[in-house]
C-alpha positions as protocol buffer text, in pm:
chain_id: "A"
residue {
  index: 1
  type: UNK
  ca { x: -3001 y: 2087 z: 2506 }
}
residue {
  index: 2
  type: UNK
  ca { x: -2711 y: 2236 z: 2451 }
}
residue {
  index: 3
  type: UNK
  ca { x: -2365 y: 2028 z: 2342 }
}
residue {
  index: 4
  type: UNK
  ca { x: -2052 y: 2119 z: 2452 }
}
residue {
  index: 5
  type: UNK
  ca { x: -1849 y: 1787 z: 2350 }
}
residue {
  index: 6
  type: UNK
  ca { x: -1897 y: 1522 z: 2070 }
}
residue {
  index: 7
  type: UNK
  ca { x: -1729 y: 1176 z: 2100 }
}
residue {
  index: 8
  type: UNK
  ca { x: -1629 y: 960 z: 1777 }
}
residue {
  index: 9
  type: UNK
  ca { x: -1475 y: 691 z: 1719 }
}
residue {
  index: 10
  type: UNK
  ca { x: -1227 y: 649 z: 1424 }
}
residue {
  index: 11
  type: UNK
  ca { x: -1073 y: 292 z: 1354 }
}
residue {
  index: 12
  type: UNK
  ca { x: -767 y: 269 z: 1096 }
}
residue {
  index: 13
  type: UNK
  ca { x: -573 y: 19 z: 940 }
}
residue {
  index: 14
  type: UNK
  ca { x: -228 y: -63 z: 764 }
}
residue {
  index: 15
  type: UNK
  ca { x: -153 y: -294 z: 501 }
}
residue {
  index: 16
  type: UNK
  ca { x: 49 y: -614 z: 608 }
}
residue {
  index: 17
  type: UNK
  ca { x: 210 y: -456 z: 935 }
}
residue {
  index: 18
  type: UNK
  ca { x: -83 y: -421 z: 1169 }
}
residue {
  index: 19
  type: UNK
  ca { x: -395 y: -271 z: 1281 }
}
residue {
  index: 20
  type: UNK
  ca { x: -418 y: 93 z: 1456 }
}
residue {
  index: 21
  type: UNK
  ca { x: -735 y: 186 z: 1663 }
}
residue {
  index: 22
  type: UNK
  ca { x: -806 y: 512 z: 1796 }
}
residue {
  index: 23
  type: UNK
  ca { x: -1050 y: 708 z: 1968 }
}
residue {
  index: 24
  type: UNK
  ca { x: -1081 y: 1102 z: 1989 }
}
residue {
  index: 25
  type: UNK
  ca { x: -1267 y: 1350 z: 2177 }
}
residue {
  index: 26
  type: UNK
  ca { x: -1409 y: 1685 z: 1963 }
}
residue {
  index: 27
  type: UNK
  ca { x: -1444 y: 1986 z: 2248 }
}
residue {
  index: 28
  type: UNK
  ca { x: -1619 y: 2266 z: 2083 }
}
residue {
  index: 29
  type: UNK
  ca { x: -1435 y: 2600 z: 2041 }
}
residue {
  index: 30
  type: UNK
  ca { x: -1485 y: 2957 z: 1977 }
}
residue {
  index: 31
  type: UNK
  ca { x: -1510 y: 2824 z: 1599 }
}
residue {
  index: 32
  type: UNK
  ca { x: -1823 y: 2652 z: 1698 }
}
residue {
  index: 33
  type: UNK
  ca { x: -2064 y: 2867 z: 1499 }
}
residue {
  index: 34
  type: UNK
  ca { x: -1887 y: 2834 z: 1194 }
}
residue {
  index: 35
  type: UNK
  ca { x: -1886 y: 2433 z: 1186 }
}
residue {
  index: 36
  type: UNK
  ca { x: -2192 y: 2192 z: 1154 }
}
residue {
  index: 37
  type: UNK
  ca { x: -2145 y: 1913 z: 1384 }
}
residue {
  index: 38
  type: UNK
  ca { x: -2324 y: 1593 z: 1383 }
}
residue {
  index: 39
  type: UNK
  ca { x: -2371 y: 1341 z: 1683 }
}
residue {
  index: 40
  type: UNK
  ca { x: -2547 y: 1007 z: 1634 }
}
residue {
  index: 41
  type: UNK
  ca { x: -2632 y: 847 z: 1953 }
}
residue {
  index: 42
  type: UNK
  ca { x: -2493 y: 496 z: 1989 }
}
residue {
  index: 43
  type: UNK
  ca { x: -2901 y: 390 z: 1974 }
}
residue {
  index: 44
  type: UNK
  ca { x: -2986 y: 560 z: 1672 }
}
residue {
  index: 45
  type: UNK
  ca { x: -3230 y: 765 z: 1830 }
}
residue {
  index: 46
  type: UNK
  ca { x: -3127 y: 1110 z: 1801 }
}
residue {
  index: 47
  type: UNK
  ca { x: -2890 y: 1350 z: 1649 }
}
residue {
  index: 48
  type: UNK
  ca { x: -2752 y: 1668 z: 1817 }
}
residue {
  index: 49
  type: UNK
  ca { x: -2603 y: 1948 z: 1635 }
}
residue {
  index: 50
  type: UNK
  ca { x: -2409 y: 2271 z: 1777 }
}
residue {
  index: 51
  type: UNK
  ca { x: -2746 y: 2436 z: 1783 }
}
residue {
  index: 52
  type: UNK
  ca { x: -2846 y: 2254 z: 2045 }
}
residue {
  index: 53
  type: UNK
  ca { x: -3142 y: 2116 z: 1892 }
}
residue {
  index: 54
  type: UNK
  ca { x: -3226 y: 1734 z: 1907 }
}
residue {
  index: 55
  type: UNK
  ca { x: -3310 y: 1600 z: 1550 }
}
residue {
  index: 56
  type: UNK
  ca { x: -3432 y: 1290 z: 1389 }
}
residue {
  index: 57
  type: UNK
  ca { x: -3159 y: 1001 z: 1363 }
}
residue {
  index: 58
  type: UNK
  ca { x: -3068 y: 838 z: 1040 }
}
residue {
  index: 59
  type: UNK
  ca { x: -3126 y: 445 z: 1089 }
}
residue {
  index: 60
  type: UNK
  ca { x: -2883 y: 208 z: 1229 }
}
residue {
  index: 61
  type: UNK
  ca { x: -2651 y: 213 z: 1515 }
}
residue {
  index: 62
  type: UNK
  ca { x: -2299 y: 351 z: 1579 }
}
residue {
  index: 63
  type: UNK
  ca { x: -2167 y: 723 z: 1678 }
}
residue {
  index: 64
  type: UNK
  ca { x: -2038 y: 943 z: 1387 }
}
residue {
  index: 65
  type: UNK
  ca { x: -1914 y: 1285 z: 1348 }
}
residue {
  index: 66
  type: UNK
  ca { x: -1870 y: 1564 z: 1131 }
}
residue {
  index: 67
  type: UNK
  ca { x: -1728 y: 1894 z: 1123 }
}
residue {
  index: 68
  type: UNK
  ca { x: -1597 y: 2118 z: 838 }
}
residue {
  index: 69
  type: UNK
  ca { x: -1575 y: 2524 z: 847 }
}
residue {
  index: 70
  type: UNK
  ca { x: -1448 y: 2479 z: 476 }
}
residue {
  index: 71
  type: UNK
  ca { x: -1210 y: 2739 z: 596 }
}
residue {
  index: 72
  type: UNK
  ca { x: -899 y: 2702 z: 387 }
}
residue {
  index: 73
  type: UNK
  ca { x: -828 y: 2835 z: 46 }
}
residue {
  index: 74
  type: UNK
  ca { x: -566 y: 2715 z: -187 }
}
residue {
  index: 75
  type: UNK
  ca { x: -220 y: 2910 z: -249 }
}
residue {
  index: 76
  type: UNK
  ca { x: 105 y: 2891 z: -433 }
}
residue {
  index: 77
  type: UNK
  ca { x: 430 y: 2867 z: -322 }
}
residue {
  index: 78
  type: UNK
  ca { x: 502 y: 3051 z: -69 }
}
residue {
  index: 79
  type: UNK
  ca { x: 828 y: 3118 z: 173 }
}
residue {
  index: 80
  type: UNK
  ca { x: 695 y: 3050 z: 531 }
}
residue {
  index: 81
  type: UNK
  ca { x: 780 y: 3184 z: 897 }
}
residue {
  index: 82
  type: UNK
  ca { x: 946 y: 2797 z: 912 }
}
residue {
  index: 83
  type: UNK
  ca { x: 1030 y: 2577 z: 646 }
}
residue {
  index: 84
  type: UNK
  ca { x: 1158 y: 2205 z: 607 }
}
residue {
  index: 85
  type: UNK
  ca { x: 1371 y: 2002 z: 416 }
}
residue {
  index: 86
  type: UNK
  ca { x: 1459 y: 1725 z: 610 }
}
residue {
  index: 87
  type: UNK
  ca { x: 1815 y: 1795 z: 572 }
}
residue {
  index: 88
  type: UNK
  ca { x: 1927 y: 1823 z: 942 }
}
residue {
  index: 89
  type: UNK
  ca { x: 1677 y: 1482 z: 1044 }
}
residue {
  index: 90
  type: UNK
  ca { x: 1830 y: 1162 z: 1102 }
}
residue {
  index: 91
  type: UNK
  ca { x: 1778 y: 898 z: 820 }
}
residue {
  index: 92
  type: UNK
  ca { x: 1616 y: 616 z: 861 }
}
residue {
  index: 93
  type: UNK
  ca { x: 1284 y: 480 z: 968 }
}
residue {
  index: 94
  type: UNK
  ca { x: 1107 y: 530 z: 1294 }
}
residue {
  index: 95
  type: UNK
  ca { x: 770 y: 641 z: 1429 }
}
residue {
  index: 96
  type: UNK
  ca { x: 845 y: 1011 z: 1447 }
}
residue {
  index: 97
  type: UNK
  ca { x: 1122 y: 1219 z: 1262 }
}
residue {
  index: 98
  type: UNK
  ca { x: 1380 y: 1195 z: 1574 }
}
residue {
  index: 99
  type: UNK
  ca { x: 1490 y: 1554 z: 1528 }
}
residue {
  index: 100
  type: UNK
  ca { x: 1123 y: 1714 z: 1503 }
}
residue {
  index: 101
  type: UNK
  ca { x: 1049 y: 1931 z: 1216 }
}
residue {
  index: 102
  type: UNK
  ca { x: 1018 y: 2327 z: 1146 }
}
residue {
  index: 103
  type: UNK
  ca { x: 1274 y: 2435 z: 1381 }
}
residue {
  index: 104
  type: UNK
  ca { x: 1180 y: 2203 z: 1651 }
}
residue {
  index: 105
  type: UNK
  ca { x: 801 y: 2376 z: 1677 }
}
residue {
  index: 106
  type: UNK
  ca { x: 624 y: 2030 z: 1551 }
}
residue {
  index: 107
  type: UNK
  ca { x: 616 y: 1715 z: 1526 }
}
residue {
  index: 108
  type: UNK
  ca { x: 601 y: 1457 z: 1238 }
}
residue {
  index: 109
  type: UNK
  ca { x: 516 y: 1084 z: 1266 }
}
residue {
  index: 110
  type: UNK
  ca { x: 313 y: 820 z: 1090 }
}
residue {
  index: 111
  type: UNK
  ca { x: -3 y: 611 z: 1239 }
}
residue {
  index: 112
  type: UNK
  ca { x: 175 y: 321 z: 1154 }
}
residue {
  index: 113
  type: UNK
  ca { x: 489 y: 382 z: 1330 }
}
residue {
  index: 114
  type: UNK
  ca { x: 666 y: 408 z: 1023 }
}
residue {
  index: 115
  type: UNK
  ca { x: 801 y: 754 z: 921 }
}
residue {
  index: 116
  type: UNK
  ca { x: 1134 y: 747 z: 685 }
}
residue {
  index: 117
  type: UNK
  ca { x: 1388 y: 1021 z: 613 }
}
residue {
  index: 118
  type: UNK
  ca { x: 1606 y: 928 z: 290 }
}
residue {
  index: 119
  type: UNK
  ca { x: 1743 y: 1078 z: 15 }
}
residue {
  index: 120
  type: UNK
  ca { x: 1580 y: 841 z: -271 }
}
residue {
  index: 121
  type: UNK
  ca { x: 1303 y: 598 z: -225 }
}
residue {
  index: 122
  type: UNK
  ca { x: 1270 y: 339 z: -429 }
}
residue {
  index: 123
  type: UNK
  ca { x: 906 y: 110 z: -480 }
}
residue {
  index: 124
  type: UNK
  ca { x: 704 y: 113 z: -812 }
}
residue {
  index: 125
  type: UNK
  ca { x: 947 y: 453 z: -906 }
}
residue {
  index: 126
  type: UNK
  ca { x: 1223 y: 567 z: -737 }
}
residue {
  index: 127
  type: UNK
  ca { x: 1179 y: 907 z: -588 }
}
residue {
  index: 128
  type: UNK
  ca { x: 1446 y: 1132 z: -525 }
}
residue {
  index: 129
  type: UNK
  ca { x: 1440 y: 1470 z: -269 }
}
residue {
  index: 130
  type: UNK
  ca { x: 1303 y: 1795 z: -468 }
}
residue {
  index: 131
  type: UNK
  ca { x: 1544 y: 2077 z: -371 }
}
residue {
  index: 132
  type: UNK
  ca { x: 1660 y: 1951 z: -67 }
}
residue {
  index: 133
  type: UNK
  ca { x: 1909 y: 1633 z: 4 }
}
residue {
  index: 134
  type: UNK
  ca { x: 1631 y: 1431 z: 157 }
}
residue {
  index: 135
  type: UNK
  ca { x: 1290 y: 1385 z: 152 }
}
residue {
  index: 136
  type: UNK
  ca { x: 1024 y: 1211 z: 415 }
}
residue {
  index: 137
  type: UNK
  ca { x: 702 y: 1007 z: 418 }
}
residue {
  index: 138
  type: UNK
  ca { x: 515 y: 735 z: 595 }
}
residue {
  index: 139
  type: UNK
  ca { x: 529 y: 348 z: 514 }
}
residue {
  index: 140
  type: UNK
  ca { x: 287 y: 280 z: 697 }
}
residue {
  index: 141
  type: UNK
  ca { x: -51 y: 452 z: 807 }
}
residue {
  index: 142
  type: UNK
  ca { x: -67 y: 829 z: 694 }
}
residue {
  index: 143
  type: UNK
  ca { x: 164 y: 1138 z: 809 }
}
residue {
  index: 144
  type: UNK
  ca { x: 80 y: 1363 z: 1097 }
}
residue {
  index: 145
  type: UNK
  ca { x: 197 y: 1680 z: 1182 }
}
residue {
  index: 146
  type: UNK
  ca { x: 131 y: 1847 z: 1528 }
}
residue {
  index: 147
  type: UNK
  ca { x: 239 y: 2182 z: 1577 }
}
residue {
  index: 148
  type: UNK
  ca { x: 330 y: 2326 z: 1900 }
}
residue {
  index: 149
  type: UNK
  ca { x: 160 y: 2653 z: 1834 }
}
residue {
  index: 150
  type: UNK
  ca { x: -148 y: 2675 z: 1565 }
}
residue {
  index: 151
  type: UNK
  ca { x: -40 y: 2789 z: 1212 }
}
residue {
  index: 152
  type: UNK
  ca { x: -207 y: 2992 z: 961 }
}
residue {
  index: 153
  type: UNK
  ca { x: -83 y: 2854 z: 625 }
}
residue {
  index: 154
  type: UNK
  ca { x: 64 y: 2491 z: 517 }
}
residue {
  index: 155
  type: UNK
  ca { x: 239 y: 2405 z: 237 }
}
residue {
  index: 156
  type: UNK
  ca { x: 496 y: 2207 z: 6 }
}
residue {
  index: 157
  type: UNK
  ca { x: 570 y: 1938 z: -249 }
}
residue {
  index: 158
  type: UNK
  ca { x: 406 y: 1597 z: -261 }
}
residue {
  index: 159
  type: UNK
  ca { x: 481 y: 1320 z: -476 }
}
residue {
  index: 160
  type: UNK
  ca { x: 455 y: 912 z: -446 }
}
residue {
  index: 161
  type: UNK
  ca { x: 605 y: 595 z: -541 }
}
residue {
  index: 162
  type: UNK
  ca { x: 338 y: 385 z: -525 }
}
residue {
  index: 163
  type: UNK
  ca { x: 148 y: 254 z: -840 }
}
residue {
  index: 164
  type: UNK
  ca { x: -72 y: 503 z: -970 }
}
residue {
  index: 165
  type: UNK
  ca { x: -285 y: 647 z: -982 }
}
residue {
  index: 166
  type: UNK
  ca { x: -239 y: 785 z: -641 }
}
residue {
  index: 167
  type: UNK
  ca { x: -509 y: 1016 z: -458 }
}
residue {
  index: 168
  type: UNK
  ca { x: -380 y: 1251 z: -142 }
}
residue {
  index: 169
  type: UNK
  ca { x: -566 y: 1383 z: 117 }
}
residue {
  index: 170
  type: UNK
  ca { x: -503 y: 1649 z: 368 }
}
residue {
  index: 171
  type: UNK
  ca { x: -706 y: 1700 z: 690 }
}
residue {
  index: 172
  type: UNK
  ca { x: -682 y: 2062 z: 934 }
}
residue {
  index: 173
  type: UNK
  ca { x: -766 y: 2041 z: 1249 }
}
residue {
  index: 174
  type: UNK
  ca { x: -783 y: 2269 z: 1509 }
}
residue {
  index: 175
  type: UNK
  ca { x: -747 y: 2031 z: 1836 }
}
residue {
  index: 176
  type: UNK
  ca { x: -967 y: 1796 z: 1751 }
}
residue {
  index: 177
  type: UNK
  ca { x: -1198 y: 1949 z: 1578 }
}
residue {
  index: 178
  type: UNK
  ca { x: -1199 y: 1937 z: 1199 }
}
residue {
  index: 179
  type: UNK
  ca { x: -1166 y: 2244 z: 996 }
}
residue {
  index: 180
  type: UNK
  ca { x: -1141 y: 2115 z: 656 }
}
residue {
  index: 181
  type: UNK
  ca { x: -1039 y: 1832 z: 427 }
}
residue {
  index: 182
  type: UNK
  ca { x: -852 y: 1920 z: 73 }
}
residue {
  index: 183
  type: UNK
  ca { x: -749 y: 1709 z: -220 }
}
residue {
  index: 184
  type: UNK
  ca { x: -339 y: 1683 z: -255 }
}
residue {
  index: 185
  type: UNK
  ca { x: -197 y: 1732 z: -603 }
}
residue {
  index: 186
  type: UNK
  ca { x: 11 y: 1387 z: -657 }
}
residue {
  index: 187
  type: UNK
  ca { x: 163 y: 1375 z: -1024 }
}
residue {
  index: 188
  type: UNK
  ca { x: 223 y: 994 z: -1160 }
}
residue {
  index: 189
  type: UNK
  ca { x: 617 y: 880 z: -1195 }
}
residue {
  index: 190
  type: UNK
  ca { x: 730 y: 978 z: -901 }
}
residue {
  index: 191
  type: UNK
  ca { x: 672 y: 1333 z: -964 }
}
residue {
  index: 192
  type: UNK
  ca { x: 675 y: 1644 z: -721 }
}
residue {
  index: 193
  type: UNK
  ca { x: 413 y: 1864 z: -729 }
}
residue {
  index: 194
  type: UNK
  ca { x: 301 y: 2188 z: -492 }
}
residue {
  index: 195
  type: UNK
  ca { x: 8 y: 2187 z: -269 }
}
residue {
  index: 196
  type: UNK
  ca { x: -47 y: 2465 z: -17 }
}
residue {
  index: 197
  type: UNK
  ca { x: -346 y: 2642 z: 185 }
}
residue {
  index: 198
  type: UNK
  ca { x: -400 y: 2910 z: 421 }
}
residue {
  index: 199
  type: UNK
  ca { x: -650 y: 2979 z: 696 }
}
residue {
  index: 200
  type: UNK
  ca { x: -807 y: 3306 z: 783 }
}
residue {
  index: 201
  type: UNK
  ca { x: -603 y: 3290 z: 1083 }
}
residue {
  index: 202
  type: UNK
  ca { x: -359 y: 3083 z: 1278 }
}
residue {
  index: 203
  type: UNK
  ca { x: -617 y: 2842 z: 1397 }
}
residue {
  index: 204
  type: UNK
  ca { x: -431 y: 2481 z: 1294 }
}
residue {
  index: 205
  type: UNK
  ca { x: -289 y: 2288 z: 1492 }
}
residue {
  index: 206
  type: UNK
  ca { x: -265 y: 1953 z: 1295 }
}
residue {
  index: 207
  type: UNK
  ca { x: -234 y: 1835 z: 979 }
}
residue {
  index: 208
  type: UNK
  ca { x: -295 y: 1464 z: 848 }
}
residue {
  index: 209
  type: UNK
  ca { x: -150 y: 1348 z: 516 }
}
residue {
  index: 210
  type: UNK
  ca { x: -301 y: 1066 z: 364 }
}
residue {
  index: 211
  type: UNK
  ca { x: -304 y: 855 z: 22 }
}
residue {
  index: 212
  type: UNK
  ca { x: -590 y: 636 z: -75 }
}
residue {
  index: 213
  type: UNK
  ca { x: -324 y: 324 z: -96 }
}
residue {
  index: 214
  type: UNK
  ca { x: -169 y: 95 z: 171 }
}
residue {
  index: 215
  type: UNK
  ca { x: -395 y: 237 z: 414 }
}
residue {
  index: 216
  type: UNK
  ca { x: -263 y: 592 z: 334 }
}
residue {
  index: 217
  type: UNK
  ca { x: 135 y: 556 z: 300 }
}
residue {
  index: 218
  type: UNK
  ca { x: 381 y: 621 z: 36 }
}
residue {
  index: 219
  type: UNK
  ca { x: 305 y: 986 z: 10 }
}
residue {
  index: 220
  type: UNK
  ca { x: 678 y: 1196 z: -14 }
}
residue {
  index: 221
  type: UNK
  ca { x: 679 y: 1533 z: 100 }
}
residue {
  index: 222
  type: UNK
  ca { x: 956 y: 1784 z: 84 }
}
residue {
  index: 223
  type: UNK
  ca { x: 1026 y: 2165 z: 91 }
}
residue {
  index: 224
  type: UNK
  ca { x: 742 y: 2206 z: 331 }
}
residue {
  index: 225
  type: UNK
  ca { x: 651 y: 2531 z: 433 }
}
residue {
  index: 226
  type: UNK
  ca { x: 442 y: 2680 z: 762 }
}
residue {
  index: 227
  type: UNK
  ca { x: 309 y: 3062 z: 868 }
}
residue {
  index: 228
  type: UNK
  ca { x: 232 y: 3118 z: 1207 }
}
residue {
  index: 229
  type: UNK
  ca { x: 77 y: 3407 z: 1136 }
}
residue {
  index: 230
  type: UNK
  ca { x: -113 y: 3674 z: 880 }
}
residue {
  index: 231
  type: UNK
  ca { x: -78 y: 3730 z: 570 }
}
residue {
  index: 232
  type: UNK
  ca { x: 99 y: 3490 z: 364 }
}
residue {
  index: 233
  type: UNK
  ca { x: 424 y: 3589 z: 206 }
}
residue {
  index: 234
  type: UNK
  ca { x: 368 y: 3427 z: -201 }
}
residue {
  index: 235
  type: UNK
  ca { x: 677 y: 3381 z: -431 }
}
residue {
  index: 236
  type: UNK
  ca { x: 694 y: 3559 z: -729 }
}
residue {
  index: 237
  type: UNK
  ca { x: 943 y: 3570 z: -1010 }
}
residue {
  index: 238
  type: UNK
  ca { x: 1091 y: 3913 z: -1152 }
}
residue {
  index: 239
  type: UNK
  ca { x: 1376 y: 3979 z: -1348 }
}
residue {
  index: 240
  type: UNK
  ca { x: 1530 y: 3571 z: -1304 }
}
residue {
  index: 241
  type: UNK
  ca { x: 1529 y: 3675 z: -919 }
}
residue {
  index: 242
  type: UNK
  ca { x: 1245 y: 3527 z: -655 }
}
residue {
  index: 243
  type: UNK
  ca { x: 1140 y: 3804 z: -386 }
}
residue {
  index: 244
  type: UNK
  ca { x: 848 y: 3802 z: -134 }
}
residue {
  index: 245
  type: UNK
  ca { x: 542 y: 3990 z: -106 }
}
residue {
  index: 246
  type: UNK
  ca { x: 238 y: 3976 z: 106 }
}
residue {
  index: 247
  type: UNK
  ca { x: -40 y: 3773 z: -109 }
}
residue {
  index: 248
  type: UNK
  ca { x: -343 y: 3965 z: -175 }
}
residue {
  index: 249
  type: UNK
  ca { x: -659 y: 3872 z: 84 }
}
């Protein structure tokens, strides 16, 4: 039995503002041989994996999906093909950053309809921008970057003004195929910390940034970087000046 697509439904919610429900269709791609895809039929009768074989299903109804290549590796601070400090975007709250991000090559939106661009943001503590005049983050649901063309690296400075401890997660997709799920470093007390990752090729089309509090909200971001190609330029300090070089692969 050949499997070309797998369908799953994910339900998300926000705190105090409303519920968000959405369905996603996952289509296999050229990466299929590198991933494991499991589909549990609604009657719980069979599990079909990308090898085209049917296997014994776990007990219980419902349809689930798992797919991960483990394709991403952590990288230190780098200078990307495009940078985003939210300095030219309209401040305030909206569904998405109005002027888009990364030089009009991506959207940054909130699944809860509340994406904030501001210079400071007070909650349990007050977080100010990192190196640029402004920061961005979701106040309802989690943040989603959707790119016009695939990227190979993603990183930036992350913080949270929610009462801690706060844990962060980033999910990387190619279309609707989950490539990897990684942890985001979140320091307490509204401090900033770098997190960055690279893929072997430009295969990332969407990145979701989610906390484990308030329905995924209250992770702030600043000084974001992306690469559209390979390799990743790494930053190193030499004689008091910052220079770039190609990172070791």
